[in-house]
N, CA, C and O atoms as a GROMACS GRO file, in nm:
protein
  600
    1MET      N    1   2.277   0.972   1.447
    1MET     CA    2   2.250   0.954   1.302
    1MET      C    3   2.161   1.054   1.276
    1MET      O    4   2.078   1.072   1.365
    2PRO      N    5   2.154   1.130   1.173
    2PRO     CA    6   2.050   1.231   1.161
    2PRO      C    7   1.926   1.144   1.122
    2PRO      O    8   1.934   1.024   1.093
    3ASN      N    9   1.809   1.215   1.125
    3ASN     CA   10   1.698   1.145   1.106
    3ASN      C   11   1.657   1.180   0.963
    3ASN      O   12   1.712   1.272   0.902
    4LEU      N   13   1.557   1.102   0.908
    4LEU     CA   14   1.475   1.110   0.770
    4LEU      C   15   1.369   1.185   0.775
    4LEU      O   16   1.298   1.161   0.872
    5LEU      N   17   1.328   1.278   0.694
    5LEU     CA   18   1.181   1.300   0.692
    5LEU      C   19   1.123   1.209   0.592
    5LEU      O   20   1.172   1.160   0.490
    6CYS      N   21   0.982   1.198   0.656
    6CYS     CA   22   0.905   1.073   0.561
    6CYS      C   23   0.782   1.137   0.576
    6CYS      O   24   0.745   1.211   0.667
    7LEU      N   25   0.712   1.095   0.459
    7LEU     CA   26   0.580   1.122   0.411
    7LEU      C   27   0.516   0.976   0.382
    7LEU      O   28   0.586   0.891   0.327
    8VAL      N   29   0.395   0.949   0.416
    8VAL     CA   30   0.316   0.838   0.348
    8VAL      C   31   0.184   0.891   0.303
    8VAL      O   32   0.122   0.969   0.376
    9ALA      N   33   0.131   0.849   0.170
    9ALA     CA   34   0.038   0.918   0.158
    9ALA      C   35  -0.053   0.838   0.025
    9ALA      O   36   0.003   0.781  -0.068
   10THR      N   37  -0.170   0.844   0.037
   10THR     CA   38  -0.277   0.766  -0.089
   10THR      C   39  -0.297   0.899  -0.143
   10THR      O   40  -0.242   1.001  -0.100
   11PRO      N   41  -0.393   0.892  -0.255
   11PRO     CA   42  -0.452   1.005  -0.287
   11PRO      C   43  -0.539   1.071  -0.227
   11PRO      O   44  -0.556   1.191  -0.249
   12THR      N   45  -0.611   1.000  -0.135
   12THR     CA   46  -0.708   1.075  -0.065
   12THR      C   47  -0.696   1.089   0.075
   12THR      O   48  -0.798   1.107   0.142
   13ARG      N   49  -0.559   1.081   0.137
   13ARG     CA   50  -0.504   1.126   0.299
   13ARG      C   51  -0.365   1.056   0.295
   13ARG      O   52  -0.314   0.964   0.231
   14GLU      N   53  -0.324   1.148   0.401
   14GLU     CA   54  -0.169   1.137   0.457
   14GLU      C   55  -0.184   1.009   0.583
   14GLU      O   56  -0.265   1.004   0.676
   15LEU      N   57  -0.103   0.936   0.556
   15LEU     CA   58  -0.103   0.801   0.677
   15LEU      C   59  -0.010   0.877   0.746
   15LEU      O   60  -0.056   0.914   0.854
   16PHE      N   61   0.124   0.920   0.720
   16PHE     CA   62   0.197   0.922   0.822
   16PHE      C   63   0.314   1.061   0.761
   16PHE      O   64   0.363   1.069   0.648
   17SER      N   65   0.328   1.134   0.848
   17SER     CA   66   0.442   1.241   0.823
   17SER      C   67   0.507   1.300   0.973
   17SER      O   68   0.460   1.368   1.064
   18GLY      N   69   0.658   1.229   0.944
   18GLY     CA   70   0.708   1.296   1.056
   18GLY      C   71   0.874   1.218   1.043
   18GLY      O   72   0.902   1.161   0.938
   19GLU      N   73   0.968   1.222   1.150
   19GLU     CA   74   1.070   1.201   1.139
   19GLU      C   75   1.095   1.050   1.149
   19GLU      O   76   1.016   0.990   1.222
   20ILE      N   77   1.201   0.970   1.081
   20ILE     CA   78   1.189   0.826   1.089
   20ILE      C   79   1.342   0.814   1.111
   20ILE      O   80   1.406   0.918   1.107
   21ALA      N   81   1.409   0.693   1.136
   21ALA     CA   82   1.535   0.655   1.160
   21ALA      C   83   1.587   0.570   1.021
   21ALA      O   84   1.696   0.590   0.967
   22TYR      N   85   1.488   0.475   0.977
   22TYR     CA   86   1.493   0.389   0.881
   22TYR      C   87   1.355   0.348   0.814
   22TYR      O   88   1.245   0.354   0.869
   23ALA      N   89   1.375   0.315   0.709
   23ALA     CA   90   1.255   0.240   0.637
   23ALA      C   91   1.280   0.124   0.559
   23ALA      O   92   1.383   0.116   0.491
   24ASP      N   93   1.197   0.035   0.562
   24ASP     CA   94   1.197  -0.086   0.479
   24ASP      C   95   1.087  -0.057   0.379
   24ASP      O   96   0.972  -0.031   0.415
   25VAL      N   97   1.126  -0.062   0.254
   25VAL     CA   98   1.012  -0.028   0.163
   25VAL      C   99   0.980  -0.147   0.061
   25VAL      O  100   1.077  -0.200   0.007
   26PRO      N  101   0.865  -0.190   0.034
   26PRO     CA  102   0.816  -0.286  -0.070
   26PRO      C  103   0.836  -0.233  -0.238
   26PRO      O  104   0.749  -0.187  -0.313
   27GLY      N  105   0.980  -0.258  -0.265
   27GLY     CA  106   0.963  -0.215  -0.410
   27GLY      C  107   0.953  -0.319  -0.490
   27GLY      O  108   0.951  -0.434  -0.445
   28SER      N  109   0.944  -0.287  -0.636
   28SER     CA  110   0.887  -0.365  -0.721
   28SER      C  111   0.993  -0.477  -0.760
   28SER      O  112   0.947  -0.579  -0.812
   29GLU      N  113   1.155  -0.467  -0.736
   29GLU     CA  114   1.249  -0.573  -0.769
   29GLU      C  115   1.261  -0.595  -0.607
   29GLU      O  116   1.380  -0.598  -0.573
   30GLY      N  117   1.187  -0.608  -0.518
   30GLY     CA  118   1.186  -0.648  -0.401
   30GLY      C  119   1.244  -0.558  -0.246
   30GLY      O  120   1.346  -0.495  -0.275
   31ASN      N  121   1.215  -0.544  -0.137
   31ASN     CA  122   1.214  -0.475  -0.058
   31ASN      C  123   1.364  -0.418  -0.057
   31ASN      O  124   1.459  -0.483  -0.099
   32TYR      N  125   1.376  -0.278   0.001
   32TYR     CA  126   1.509  -0.205   0.031
   32TYR      C  127   1.518  -0.122   0.150
   32TYR      O  128   1.418  -0.072   0.201
   33GLY      N  129   1.588  -0.113   0.176
   33GLY     CA  130   1.610  -0.023   0.328
   33GLY      C  131   1.645   0.133   0.263
   33GLY      O  132   1.714   0.152   0.163
   34VAL      N  133   1.576   0.246   0.351
   34VAL     CA  134   1.657   0.374   0.317
   34VAL      C  135   1.696   0.433   0.482
   34VAL      O  136   1.620   0.432   0.579
   35LEU      N  137   1.828   0.479   0.478
   35LEU     CA  138   1.867   0.585   0.576
   35LEU      C  139   1.897   0.709   0.512
   35LEU      O  140   1.918   0.734   0.393
   36SER      N  141   1.895   0.795   0.631
   36SER     CA  142   1.971   0.912   0.633
   36SER      C  143   2.104   0.914   0.531
   36SER      O  144   2.200   0.839   0.548
   37GLY      N  145   2.093   1.016   0.415
   37GLY     CA  146   2.214   1.017   0.332
   37GLY      C  147   2.196   0.925   0.210
   37GLY      O  148   2.295   0.916   0.137
   38HIS      N  149   2.080   0.852   0.174
   38HIS     CA  150   2.076   0.755   0.090
   38HIS      C  151   2.059   0.844  -0.062
   38HIS      O  152   1.998   0.951  -0.070
   39GLU      N  153   2.104   0.798  -0.140
   39GLU     CA  154   2.118   0.827  -0.286
   39GLU      C  155   1.992   0.860  -0.362
   39GLU      O  156   1.910   0.769  -0.347
   40MET      N  157   1.950   0.952  -0.431
   40MET     CA  158   1.866   0.988  -0.497
   40MET      C  159   1.803   0.863  -0.528
   40MET      O  160   1.870   0.760  -0.540
   41LEU      N  161   1.661   0.865  -0.545
   41LEU     CA  162   1.601   0.751  -0.579
   41LEU      C  163   1.443   0.792  -0.614
   41LEU      O  164   1.377   0.880  -0.560
   42VAL      N  165   1.392   0.679  -0.747
   42VAL     CA  166   1.244   0.697  -0.762
   42VAL      C  167   1.237   0.547  -0.823
   42VAL      O  168   1.302   0.501  -0.917
   43ALA      N  169   1.125   0.478  -0.730
   43ALA     CA  170   1.111   0.337  -0.758
   43ALA      C  171   0.962   0.310  -0.769
   43ALA      O  172   0.884   0.392  -0.720
   44LYS      N  173   0.921   0.208  -0.825
   44LYS     CA  174   0.799   0.154  -0.817
   44LYS      C  175   0.771   0.067  -0.693
   44LYS      O  176   0.853  -0.014  -0.651
   45ASN      N  177   0.636   0.091  -0.630
   45ASN     CA  178   0.611   0.001  -0.519
   45ASN      C  179   0.556  -0.126  -0.535
   45ASN      O  180   0.461  -0.128  -0.614
   46SER      N  181   0.585  -0.230  -0.487
   46SER     CA  182   0.487  -0.335  -0.474
   46SER      C  183   0.398  -0.361  -0.400
   46SER      O  184   0.422  -0.319  -0.287
   47PRO      N  185   0.271  -0.427  -0.412
   47PRO     CA  186   0.189  -0.443  -0.271
   47PRO      C  187   0.276  -0.532  -0.149
   47PRO      O  188   0.339  -0.636  -0.167
   48GLY      N  189   0.262  -0.462  -0.031
   48GLY     CA  190   0.323  -0.502   0.052
   48GLY      C  191   0.324  -0.454   0.183
   48GLY      O  192   0.215  -0.404   0.210
   49VAL      N  193   0.409  -0.449   0.282
   49VAL     CA  194   0.454  -0.376   0.416
   49VAL      C  195   0.553  -0.266   0.395
   49VAL      O  196   0.664  -0.291   0.346
   50LEU      N  197   0.524  -0.165   0.424
   50LEU     CA  198   0.633  -0.044   0.447
   50LEU      C  199   0.655  -0.057   0.593
   50LEU      O  200   0.555  -0.068   0.664
   51THR      N  201   0.769  -0.058   0.645
   51THR     CA  202   0.785  -0.038   0.789
   51THR      C  203   0.877   0.081   0.828
   51THR      O  204   0.980   0.093   0.764
   52LEU      N  205   0.853   0.158   0.915
   52LEU     CA  206   0.927   0.256   0.924
   52LEU      C  207   0.969   0.232   1.084
   52LEU      O  208   0.897   0.194   1.177
   53TRP      N  209   1.117   0.269   1.082
   53TRP     CA  210   1.196   0.245   1.238
   53TRP      C  211   1.163   0.374   1.288
   53TRP      O  212   1.205   0.467   1.218
   54MET      N  213   1.095   0.406   1.396
   54MET     CA  214   1.080   0.555   1.433
   54MET      C  215   1.220   0.593   1.534
   54MET      O  216   1.237   0.711   1.564
   55ASP      N  217   1.310   0.495   1.581
   55ASP     CA  218   1.396   0.530   1.676
   55ASP      C  219   1.536   0.418   1.607
   55ASP      O  220   1.511   0.304   1.567
   56ALA      N  221   1.659   0.470   1.604
   56ALA     CA  222   1.764   0.405   1.546
   56ALA      C  223   1.786   0.248   1.586
   56ALA      O  224   1.830   0.158   1.514
   57ASP      N  225   1.741   0.239   1.728
   57ASP     CA  226   1.773   0.072   1.760
   57ASP      C  227   1.612   0.000   1.740
   57ASP      O  228   1.584  -0.100   1.807
   58GLY      N  229   1.513   0.059   1.644
   58GLY     CA  230   1.438  -0.038   1.610
   58GLY      C  231   1.331  -0.079   1.710
   58GLY      O  232   1.254  -0.171   1.683
   59LYS      N  233   1.326  -0.015   1.821
   59LYS     CA  234   1.215  -0.066   1.912
   59LYS      C  235   1.098  -0.023   1.893
   59LYS      O  236   1.008  -0.093   1.939
   60GLU      N  237   1.064   0.095   1.828
   60GLU     CA  238   0.947   0.162   1.811
   60GLU      C  239   0.926   0.146   1.643
   60GLU      O  240   1.010   0.205   1.576
   61LYS      N  241   0.832   0.079   1.577
   61LYS     CA  242   0.843   0.054   1.431
   61LYS      C  243   0.667   0.133   1.437
   61LYS      O  244   0.603   0.164   1.538
   62ARG      N  245   0.626   0.146   1.283
   62ARG     CA  246   0.495   0.164   1.242
   62ARG      C  247   0.489   0.074   1.124
   62ARG      O  248   0.582   0.074   1.042
   63ARG      N  249   0.400   0.008   1.112
   63ARG     CA  250   0.388  -0.088   0.970
   63ARG      C  251   0.268  -0.011   0.913
   63ARG      O  252   0.180   0.045   0.978
   64PHE      N  253   0.282  -0.020   0.770
   64PHE     CA  254   0.186   0.011   0.674
   64PHE      C  255   0.163  -0.075   0.558
   64PHE      O  256   0.262  -0.106   0.493
   65ALA      N  257   0.056  -0.115   0.525
   65ALA     CA  258  -0.010  -0.204   0.430
   65ALA      C  259  -0.030  -0.097   0.272
   65ALA      O  260  -0.119  -0.014   0.254
   66LEU      N  261   0.066  -0.129   0.188
   66LEU     CA  262   0.047  -0.037   0.072
   66LEU      C  263  -0.010  -0.142  -0.029
   66LEU      O  264  -0.015  -0.262  -0.007
   67TYR      N  265  -0.063  -0.063  -0.173
   67TYR     CA  266  -0.095  -0.114  -0.260
   67TYR      C  267  -0.045  -0.054  -0.382
   67TYR      O  268  -0.114   0.044  -0.412
   68GLU      N  269   0.063  -0.080  -0.476
   68GLU     CA  270   0.119   0.034  -0.584
   68GLU      C  271   0.158   0.114  -0.538
   68GLU      O  272   0.172   0.125  -0.416
   69GLY      N  273   0.191   0.200  -0.629
   69GLY     CA  274   0.271   0.352  -0.596
   69GLY      C  275   0.407   0.382  -0.654
   69GLY      O  276   0.461   0.319  -0.744
   70ALA      N  277   0.454   0.486  -0.589
   70ALA     CA  278   0.582   0.509  -0.551
   70ALA      C  279   0.669   0.589  -0.471
   70ALA      O  280   0.635   0.688  -0.405
   71THR      N  281   0.787   0.537  -0.481
   71THR     CA  282   0.885   0.602  -0.370
   71THR      C  283   1.006   0.709  -0.436
   71THR      O  284   1.071   0.690  -0.538
   72GLN      N  285   1.011   0.815  -0.350
   72GLN     CA  286   1.097   0.927  -0.422
   72GLN      C  287   1.185   0.921  -0.275
   72GLN      O  288   1.128   0.928  -0.166
   73VAL      N  289   1.340   0.908  -0.292
   73VAL     CA  290   1.409   0.948  -0.211
   73VAL      C  291   1.480   1.064  -0.278
   73VAL      O  292   1.520   1.065  -0.394
   74TYR      N  293   1.494   1.180  -0.171
   74TYR     CA  294   1.567   1.293  -0.240
   74TYR      C  295   1.607   1.404  -0.114
   74TYR      O  296   1.527   1.434  -0.025
   75ALA      N  297   1.713   1.447  -0.122
   75ALA     CA  298   1.799   1.526   0.010
   75ALA      C  299   1.708   1.494   0.155
   75ALA      O  300   1.633   1.576   0.207
   76ASP      N  301   1.734   1.352   0.207
   76ASP     CA  302   1.699   1.327   0.311
   76ASP      C  303   1.543   1.368   0.326
   76ASP      O  304   1.497   1.425   0.425
   77ARG      N  305   1.476   1.334   0.222
   77ARG     CA  306   1.326   1.317   0.250
   77ARG      C  307   1.259   1.195   0.190
   77ARG      O  308   1.254   1.206   0.067
   78LEU      N  309   1.225   1.121   0.220
   78LEU     CA  310   1.150   0.999   0.149
   78LEU      C  311   1.009   1.019   0.175
   78LEU      O  312   0.958   1.046   0.284
   79THR      N  313   0.948   1.001   0.057
   79THR     CA  314   0.795   1.016   0.026
   79THR      C  315   0.750   0.897  -0.066
   79THR      O  316   0.786   0.859  -0.177
   80VAL      N  317   0.661   0.854   0.022
   80VAL     CA  318   0.574   0.704  -0.027
   80VAL      C  319   0.456   0.746  -0.071
   80VAL      O  320   0.393   0.817   0.007
   81LEU      N  321   0.400   0.717  -0.198
   81LEU     CA  322   0.282   0.722  -0.281
   81LEU      C  323   0.224   0.595  -0.281
   81LEU      O  324   0.297   0.501  -0.315
   82ALA      N  325   0.096   0.570  -0.246
   82ALA     CA  326   0.050   0.435  -0.266
   82ALA      C  327  -0.104   0.475  -0.357
   82ALA      O  328  -0.171   0.577  -0.339
   83ARG      N  329  -0.127   0.393  -0.428
   83ARG     CA  330  -0.256   0.381  -0.477
   83ARG      C  331  -0.397   0.365  -0.345
   83ARG      O  332  -0.502   0.427  -0.327
   84PHE      N  333  -0.340   0.268  -0.285
   84PHE     CA  334  -0.421   0.258  -0.166
   84PHE      C  335  -0.323   0.222  -0.038
   84PHE      O  336  -0.208   0.189  -0.070
   85GLY      N  337  -0.356   0.224   0.108
   85GLY     CA  338  -0.286   0.235   0.208
   85GLY      C  339  -0.338   0.224   0.353
   85GLY      O  340  -0.418   0.313   0.382
   86ALA      N  341  -0.313   0.143   0.441
   86ALA     CA  342  -0.342   0.152   0.576
   86ALA      C  343  -0.222   0.128   0.698
   86ALA      O  344  -0.112   0.075   0.684
   87GLU      N  345  -0.261   0.165   0.775
   87GLU     CA  346  -0.135   0.129   0.901
   87GLU      C  347  -0.208  -0.024   0.964
   87GLU      O  348  -0.322  -0.044   1.006
   88VAL      N  349  -0.097  -0.108   0.951
   88VAL     CA  350  -0.142  -0.256   0.985
   88VAL      C  351  -0.226  -0.273   1.097
   88VAL      O  352  -0.324  -0.346   1.108
   89ASP      N  353  -0.160  -0.178   1.200
   89ASP     CA  354  -0.232  -0.196   1.337
   89ASP      C  355  -0.398  -0.162   1.314
   89ASP      O  356  -0.476  -0.231   1.379
   90ASN      N  357  -0.446  -0.070   1.235
   90ASN     CA  358  -0.585  -0.033   1.213
   90ASN      C  359  -0.642  -0.110   1.110
   90ASN      O  360  -0.744  -0.061   1.060
   91ILE      N  361  -0.600  -0.228   1.060
   91ILE     CA  362  -0.687  -0.295   0.986
   91ILE      C  363  -0.764  -0.384   1.041
   91ILE      O  364  -0.711  -0.467   1.115
   92ASP      N  365  -0.916  -0.388   1.015
   92ASP     CA  366  -1.005  -0.478   1.082
   92ASP      C  367  -1.029  -0.604   0.975
   92ASP      O  368  -1.096  -0.588   0.873
   93ALA      N  369  -0.971  -0.718   1.007
   93ALA     CA  370  -0.992  -0.856   0.917
   93ALA      C  371  -1.100  -0.849   0.878
   93ALA      O  372  -1.129  -0.818   0.762
   94GLU      N  373  -1.192  -0.880   0.979
   94GLU     CA  374  -1.351  -0.905   0.925
   94GLU      C  375  -1.404  -0.797   0.844
   94GLU      O  376  -1.479  -0.823   0.750
   95ALA      N  377  -1.363  -0.645   0.879
   95ALA     CA  378  -1.454  -0.582   0.779
   95ALA      C  379  -1.421  -0.557   0.632
   95ALA      O  380  -1.493  -0.514   0.541
   96VAL      N  381  -1.257  -0.605   0.634
   96VAL     CA  382  -1.203  -0.618   0.504
   96VAL      C  383  -1.249  -0.718   0.435
   96VAL      O  384  -1.280  -0.706   0.317
   97ARG      N  385  -1.259  -0.841   0.508
   97ARG     CA  386  -1.317  -0.949   0.451
   97ARG      C  387  -1.454  -0.962   0.374
   97ARG      O  388  -1.473  -1.027   0.271
   98LYS      N  389  -1.550  -0.884   0.450
   98LYS     CA  390  -1.650  -0.843   0.398
   98LYS      C  391  -1.689  -0.735   0.289
   98LYS      O  392  -1.789  -0.716   0.220
   99LYS      N  393  -1.563  -0.674   0.304
   99LYS     CA  394  -1.558  -0.584   0.150
   99LYS      C  395  -1.495  -0.656   0.044
   99LYS      O  396  -1.511  -0.608  -0.068
  100ALA      N  397  -1.429  -0.758   0.055
  100ALA     CA  398  -1.394  -0.823  -0.045
  100ALA      C  399  -1.486  -0.911  -0.107
  100ALA      O  400  -1.496  -0.919  -0.229
  101ASP      N  401  -1.561  -0.986  -0.020
  101ASP     CA  402  -1.663  -1.033  -0.073
  101ASP      C  403  -1.773  -0.984  -0.131
  101ASP      O  404  -1.839  -1.052  -0.209
  102GLY      N  405  -1.804  -0.862  -0.098
  102GLY     CA  406  -1.890  -0.769  -0.202
  102GLY      C  407  -1.851  -0.743  -0.326
  102GLY      O  408  -1.916  -0.766  -0.428
  103MET      N  409  -1.715  -0.683  -0.315
  103MET     CA  410  -1.649  -0.662  -0.454
  103MET      C  411  -1.631  -0.783  -0.530
  103MET      O  412  -1.617  -0.766  -0.651
  104LYS      N  413  -1.628  -0.896  -0.487
  104LYS     CA  414  -1.609  -1.026  -0.581
  104LYS      C  415  -1.794  -1.027  -0.640
  104LYS      O  416  -1.818  -1.057  -0.757
  105GLU      N  417  -1.875  -1.000  -0.569
  105GLU     CA  418  -2.019  -1.004  -0.617
  105GLU      C  419  -2.015  -0.911  -0.724
  105GLU      O  420  -2.052  -0.947  -0.836
  106ASN      N  421  -1.965  -0.768  -0.698
  106ASN     CA  422  -1.960  -0.664  -0.788
  106ASN      C  423  -1.880  -0.716  -0.905
  106ASN      O  424  -1.923  -0.703  -1.019
  107ILE      N  425  -1.798  -0.758  -0.887
  107ILE     CA  426  -1.747  -0.778  -1.045
  107ILE      C  427  -1.767  -0.875  -1.124
  107ILE      O  428  -1.759  -0.872  -1.246
  108ALA      N  429  -1.798  -0.986  -1.040
  108ALA     CA  430  -1.928  -1.086  -1.131
  108ALA      C  431  -2.015  -1.024  -1.212
  108ALA      O  432  -2.021  -1.041  -1.334
  109LYS      N  433  -2.121  -0.914  -1.112
  109LYS     CA  434  -2.207  -0.862  -1.222
  109LYS      C  435  -2.146  -0.773  -1.321
  109LYS      O  436  -2.187  -0.770  -1.437
  110LEU      N  437  -2.055  -0.706  -1.282
  110LEU     CA  438  -1.984  -0.618  -1.415
  110LEU      C  439  -1.919  -0.720  -1.512
  110LEU      O  440  -1.928  -0.689  -1.631
  111GLU      N  441  -1.856  -0.837  -1.484
  111GLU     CA  442  -1.802  -0.903  -1.590
  111GLU      C  443  -1.912  -0.951  -1.691
  111GLU      O  444  -1.887  -0.971  -1.810
  112ALA      N  445  -2.037  -0.967  -1.633
  112ALA     CA  446  -2.149  -1.032  -1.701
  112ALA      C  447  -2.209  -0.941  -1.755
  112ALA      O  448  -2.276  -0.986  -1.848
  113LYS      N  449  -2.224  -0.805  -1.741
  113LYS     CA  450  -2.258  -0.691  -1.832
  113LYS      C  451  -2.163  -0.687  -1.931
  113LYS      O  452  -2.193  -0.683  -2.051
  114HIS      N  453  -2.035  -0.686  -1.882
  114HIS     CA  454  -1.932  -0.672  -1.985
  114HIS      C  455  -1.887  -0.768  -2.119
  114HIS      O  456  -1.834  -0.750  -2.228
  115ALA      N  457  -1.940  -0.879  -2.041
  115ALA     CA  458  -1.949  -0.965  -2.186
  115ALA      C  459  -2.058  -0.983  -2.278
  115ALA      O  460  -2.051  -1.041  -2.387
  116ASN      N  461  -2.191  -0.910  -2.211
  116ASN     CA  462  -2.277  -0.917  -2.311
  116ASN      C  463  -2.330  -0.799  -2.380
  116ASN      O  464  -2.428  -0.792  -2.453
  117ASP      N  465  -2.227  -0.683  -2.336
  117ASP     CA  466  -2.312  -0.555  -2.382
  117ASP      C  467  -2.178  -0.515  -2.510
  117ASP      O  468  -2.058  -0.529  -2.484
  118PRO      N  469  -2.219  -0.478  -2.612
  118PRO     CA  470  -2.111  -0.419  -2.722
  118PRO      C  471  -2.061  -0.287  -2.698
  118PRO      O  472  -1.981  -0.236  -2.777
  119GLU      N  473  -2.103  -0.224  -2.591
  119GLU     CA  474  -2.057  -0.096  -2.559
  119GLU      C  475  -1.970  -0.133  -2.407
  119GLU      O  476  -1.991  -0.073  -2.302
  120VAL      N  477  -1.873  -0.241  -2.424
  120VAL     CA  478  -1.782  -0.258  -2.356
  120VAL      C  479  -1.708  -0.188  -2.242
  120VAL      O  480  -1.679  -0.234  -2.131
  121GLU      N  481  -1.677  -0.034  -2.305
  121GLU     CA  482  -1.598   0.069  -2.252
  121GLU      C  483  -1.684   0.132  -2.120
  121GLU      O  484  -1.629   0.181  -2.022
  122ARG      N  485  -1.821   0.121  -2.136
  122ARG     CA  486  -1.914   0.144  -2.008
  122ARG      C  487  -1.834   0.081  -1.898
  122ARG      O  488  -1.790   0.150  -1.805
  123TYR      N  489  -1.812  -0.058  -1.907
  123TYR     CA  490  -1.794  -0.122  -1.779
  123TYR      C  491  -1.642  -0.123  -1.775
  123TYR      O  492  -1.600  -0.128  -1.659
  124GLY      N  493  -1.569  -0.119  -1.847
  124GLY     CA  494  -1.419  -0.176  -1.862
  124GLY      C  495  -1.364  -0.086  -1.734
  124GLY      O  496  -1.311  -0.149  -1.643
  125ALA      N  497  -1.373   0.059  -1.724
  125ALA     CA  498  -1.309   0.122  -1.635
  125ALA      C  499  -1.366   0.092  -1.513
  125ALA      O  500  -1.295   0.102  -1.413
  126ALA      N  501  -1.502   0.048  -1.500
  126ALA     CA  502  -1.555  -0.008  -1.335
  126ALA      C  503  -1.475  -0.107  -1.275
  126ALA      O  504  -1.423  -0.120  -1.164
  127LEU      N  505  -1.479  -0.202  -1.422
  127LEU     CA  506  -1.429  -0.310  -1.391
  127LEU      C  507  -1.281  -0.344  -1.337
  127LEU      O  508  -1.248  -0.431  -1.256
  128GLU      N  509  -1.196  -0.245  -1.409
  128GLU     CA  510  -1.064  -0.237  -1.364
  128GLU      C  511  -1.027  -0.172  -1.229
  128GLU      O  512  -0.927  -0.210  -1.169
  129THR      N  513  -1.108  -0.072  -1.179
  129THR     CA  514  -1.119  -0.022  -1.063
  129THR      C  515  -1.149  -0.121  -0.970
  129THR      O  516  -1.074  -0.144  -0.874
  130SER      N  517  -1.254  -0.184  -0.990
  130SER     CA  518  -1.335  -0.326  -0.876
  130SER      C  519  -1.232  -0.424  -0.851
  130SER      O  520  -1.231  -0.488  -0.745
  131ARG      N  521  -1.135  -0.442  -0.953
  131ARG     CA  522  -1.054  -0.550  -0.975
  131ARG      C  523  -0.953  -0.497  -0.866
  131ARG      O  524  -0.934  -0.556  -0.760
  132ALA      N  525  -0.888  -0.371  -0.904
  132ALA     CA  526  -0.798  -0.299  -0.809
  132ALA      C  527  -0.817  -0.312  -0.666
  132ALA      O  528  -0.732  -0.355  -0.589
  133ARG      N  529  -0.942  -0.271  -0.631
  133ARG     CA  530  -0.968  -0.266  -0.480
  133ARG      C  531  -0.997  -0.370  -0.418
  133ARG      O  532  -1.006  -0.367  -0.296
  134LEU      N  533  -1.022  -0.500  -0.498
  134LEU     CA  534  -1.016  -0.629  -0.467
  134LEU      C  535  -0.893  -0.681  -0.422
  134LEU      O  536  -0.878  -0.754  -0.325
  135ALA      N  537  -0.807  -0.640  -0.495
  135ALA     CA  538  -0.654  -0.672  -0.490
  135ALA      C  539  -0.617  -0.597  -0.345
  135ALA      O  540  -0.583  -0.667  -0.249
  136TRP      N  541  -0.624  -0.472  -0.335
  136TRP     CA  542  -0.589  -0.435  -0.212
  136TRP      C  543  -0.672  -0.489  -0.089
  136TRP      O  544  -0.618  -0.494   0.022
  137TYR      N  545  -0.796  -0.527  -0.108
  137TYR     CA  546  -0.856  -0.603   0.009
  137TYR      C  547  -0.769  -0.717   0.053
  137TYR      O  548  -0.750  -0.731   0.174
  138GLU      N  549  -0.708  -0.807  -0.040
  138GLU     CA  550  -0.647  -0.914  -0.028
  138GLU      C  551  -0.543  -0.915   0.028
  138GLU      O  552  -0.505  -0.996   0.112
  139THR      N  553  -0.460  -0.780  -0.036
  139THR     CA  554  -0.323  -0.760   0.036
  139THR      C  555  -0.374  -0.710   0.135
  139THR      O  556  -0.260  -0.696   0.179
  140GLN      N  557  -0.439  -0.666   0.218
  140GLN     CA  558  -0.438  -0.629   0.347
  140GLN      C  559  -0.472  -0.730   0.436
  140GLN      O  560  -0.436  -0.722   0.553
  141LEU      N  561  -0.554  -0.854   0.384
  141LEU     CA  562  -0.595  -0.966   0.462
  141LEU      C  563  -0.429  -1.052   0.455
  141LEU      O  564  -0.382  -1.106   0.555
  142ARG      N  565  -0.375  -1.051   0.354
  142ARG     CA  566  -0.247  -1.138   0.349
  142ARG      C  567  -0.141  -1.081   0.480
  142ARG      O  568  -0.082  -1.144   0.567
  143VAL      N  569  -0.147  -0.942   0.451
  143VAL     CA  570  -0.074  -0.874   0.561
  143VAL      C  571  -0.114  -0.907   0.724
  143VAL      O  572  -0.030  -0.947   0.805
  144VAL      N  573  -0.245  -0.886   0.754
  144VAL     CA  574  -0.296  -0.908   0.861
  144VAL      C  575  -0.284  -1.061   0.921
  144VAL      O  576  -0.253  -1.084   1.038
  145GLU      N  577  -0.308  -1.145   0.839
  145GLU     CA  578  -0.301  -1.305   0.863
  145GLU      C  579  -0.157  -1.325   0.858
  145GLU      O  580  -0.117  -1.394   0.952
  146GLY      N  581  -0.058  -1.282   0.769
  146GLY     CA  582   0.102  -1.278   0.825
  146GLY      C  583   0.121  -1.250   0.933
  146GLY      O  584   0.171  -1.338   1.003
  147SER      N  585   0.090  -1.122   0.994
  147SER     CA  586   0.120  -1.074   1.110
  147SER      C  587   0.070  -1.156   1.227
  147SER      O  588   0.139  -1.153   1.329
  148SER      N  589  -0.048  -1.232   1.225
  148SER     CA  590  -0.083  -1.304   1.338
  148SER      C  591  -0.019  -1.450   1.357
  148SER      O  592  -0.020  -1.523   1.456
  149ALA      N  593   0.036  -1.466   1.233
  149ALA     CA  594   0.108  -1.580   1.265
  149ALA      C  595   0.236  -1.582   1.321
  149ALA      O  596   0.292  -1.683   1.363
  150LYS      N  597   0.280  -1.475   1.320
  150LYS     CA  598   0.421  -1.419   1.393
  150LYS      C  599   0.414  -1.420   1.533
  150LYS      O  600   0.510  -1.382   1.599
   0.00000   0.00000   0.00000
């Protein structure tokens, strides 16, 4: 079976680039699989786990926690772009938990300022970004905790 070229990236870095045999992608309508020869596709990603089968037997896999983004399949190339992403094996749950706690404090401060300031636009963007980052931290924790339960 021919292999599929794959790129997994966030706005700040490339997470993976290479050939794969199969991908299980967390789409907004549910997970779906991609093999070589897949029909052209552009789809929205949901927070979850992208699993790449490096070999046709599925003996070697790489897993990436992703938050939002989009996926394109075109001409035996799979491109997965995410707002945030990390390889599951590299996630340090304790460090992520600390970041989440700090972000919760930051959000509480921004919400207090946002509620009391007539110029709410000054805090709206920072608040939205902070909420998205907190959701990313929570996604990572769900993935890691789900992985250790198996």
